[in-house]
C-alpha positions in Angstrom: -2.6 -15.1 -9.2 -3.4 -11.4 -8.5 -0.2 -10.0 -7.0 1.4 -6.8 -5.7 4.6 -5.8 -4.0 4.4 -3.8 -0.8 6.0 -2.4 2.3 3.8 -2.7 5.4 3.9 -0.4 8.4 4.4 -1.7 11.9 1.5 -2.6 14.2 2.2 0.5 16.3 2.0 2.8 13.3 -1.2 1.1 12.1 -2.8 1.4 15.6 -1.9 5.1 15.8 -3.4 5.8 12.3 -6.5 3.7 13.1 -7.2 5.9 16.1 -7.0 9.0 13.9 -9.2 7.4 11.2 -11.9 6.5 13.8 -12.5 10.3 14.2 -12.6 10.8 10.4 -15.2 8.0 10.1 -17.5 10.1 12.2 -17.7 12.9 9.6 -21.0 13.3 7.7 -21.2 10.9 4.7 -18.4 8.6 5.9 -20.9 5.7 5.7 -20.8 6.1 1.9 -17.1 5.2 1.8 -15.8 1.7 1.6 -13.1 1.7 4.4 -10.0 -0.5 4.1 -9.4 -2.9 7.0 -6.4 -1.6 9.0 -4.9 -5.1 8.9 -4.6 -4.7 5.1 -2.9 -1.3 5.1 0.3 -1.2 3.1 2.3 0.9 0.6 2.1 -0.7 -2.9 5.4 -0.4 -4.7 4.2 -2.3 -7.8 0.8 -3.8 -8.8 1.3 -6.8 -11.0 -2.4 -7.8 -11.3 -3.1 -11.3 -12.7 0.2 -13.0 -13.0 1.1 -16.5 -14.1 2.2 -18.7 -11.2 5.2 -19.9 -13.3 6.8 -16.5 -12.8 7.0 -16.8 -9.0 10.6 -18.2 -8.9 11.9 -15.4 -11.1 10.0 -12.8 -9.2 11.3 -14.1 -6.0 14.9 -13.9 -7.3 14.5 -10.4 -8.7 12.6 -9.0 -5.6 15.3 -10.5 -3.4 18.0 -8.6 -5.4 15.9 -5.4 -5.2 15.6 -5.8 -1.4 19.3 -6.4 -1.1 20.2 -3.2 -2.9 18.3 -0.9 -0.6 18.8 -0.3 3.1 16.2 -0.5 5.8 15.0 3.1 6.3 12.7 5.1 8.6 9.2 6.1 7.5 6.1 7.5 9.1 2.5 7.8 8.1 1.9 11.5 7.4 -0.7 13.8 5.9 -4.0 13.1 4.3 -4.8 13.3 0.6 -7.2 12.1 -2.1 -7.2 11.1 -5.7 -10.1 13.2 -6.9 -13.2 12.0 -5.1 -12.4 8.3 -5.6 -9.7 7.4 -3.1 -8.8 8.8 0.4 -5.2 8.1 1.5 -2.5 8.9 4.0 1.0 9.7 2.8 4.5 8.8 3.8 7.1 10.9 5.6 10.7 10.1 6.5 13.1 8.6 4.1 10.7 8.7 1.1 13.6 8.9 -1.3 14.8 5.4 -0.4 11.2 4.1 -0.7 11.0 5.6 -4.2 14.3 4.1 -5.2 13.1 0.7 -3.8 9.9 1.0 -5.8 11.8 1.7 -9.0 14.0 -1.4 -8.4 11.0 -3.5 -7.7 9.3 -2.4 -11.0 12.5 -3.1 -13.0 12.9 -6.5 -11.3 9.3 -7.5 -11.9 9.6 -6.6 -15.6 12.8 -8.6 -15.9 11.0 -11.5 -14.4 8.4 -11.3 -17.1 5.5 -9.6 -15.2 3.4 -7.0 -17.0 2.9 -3.8 -15.0 0.9 -0.7 -15.5 3.5 2.1 -15.1 1.4 4.9 -16.6 1.3 6.6 -13.3 4.4 7.8 -11.4 4.9 6.2 -8.0 3.2 8.2 -5.3 3.7 6.7 -1.8 0.3 6.4 -0.2 -1.7 4.0 1.9 -5.3 3.7 0.8 -7.8 4.3 3.6 -11.1 4.4 1.8 -12.8 4.4 -1.6 -15.9 6.3 -2.6 -18.9 4.1 -3.5 -20.9 6.9 -5.0 -20.8 10.7 -5.1 -18.8 11.7 -2.1 -16.6 14.8 -1.7 -13.4 13.6 -0.1 -11.9 17.0 0.6 -13.2 17.2 4.2 -11.8 13.8 5.0 -8.4 14.6 3.5 -8.3 17.9 5.4 -9.1 16.1 8.6 -6.0 14.0 8.1 -3.8 16.7 6.7 -2.1 17.4 10.1 -1.6 13.7 10.9 2.0 12.8 11.6 2.6 9.3 13.0 5.4 7.6 14.8 8.6 6.7 12.9 8.9 3.0 12.0 11.6 0.9 10.3 10.8 -0.1 6.7 12.9 -3.2 6.7 11.0 -5.8 4.6 9.7 -6.1 1.1 6.7 -8.4 0.5 5.1 -10.1 -2.5 1.4 -10.4 -1.7 -1.4 -12.3 -3.3 -4.8 -10.6 -3.3 -7.6 -13.2 -3.0 -10.7 -11.5 -4.3 -14.0 -12.1 -2.6 -15.9 -15.1 -4.0 -19.2 -14.8 -2.1 -20.6 -11.8 -3.8 -21.6 -10.4 -0.4 -21.7 -6.6 -0.2 -18.8 -5.1 1.7 -16.7 -8.3 1.5 -13.0 -7.4 1.0 -10.1 -9.1 -0.6 -7.9 -11.3 1.7 -4.1 -10.7 1.4 -1.6 -13.6 1.7 2.1 -13.0 1.7 3.8 -15.2 -0.9 7.4 -14.0 -0.3 9.3 -11.7 2.0 12.8 -10.2 1.9 14.7 -8.2 4.4 16.0 -4.9 3.0 19.8 -4.5 2.8 20.5 -8.3 3.1 
């Protein structure tokens, strides 16, 4: 199973960002980007990759503990950015410190449950909007989103998500996400 752990923005926050992204998608060259479906937008706290299904009970227990240790908190989608000319993203505003602490607990819990994680990069809260499919300069897109500041929403749930990779081989097909487990924060 290909798994990750995430916090998902509310429908209102997603709709507001989707409206802003519609304008960005009109910029020259935007057709050379592979845009993420708004229904799949999330903040990844830990990427587990291919994981043995036998680890699910332990993962559920550890993620439940992590969720219990951290309170629900207020976040917003804010600012645009990029990872080089590979990934266009929007960042997080609000109580980012609690989100970072939650991410650290999630990583520790996943490790204790036996999952192997790539932790070579520090956690940087972001929601991926698009990936470059060739040579595209992402700076204009990030600058167009730099002033974006969305509504505040309650981050109150932690999710373990399975990523089902496309099997058809059709160009443009995207992974399908399926929630495997979910835990309320602070409970």
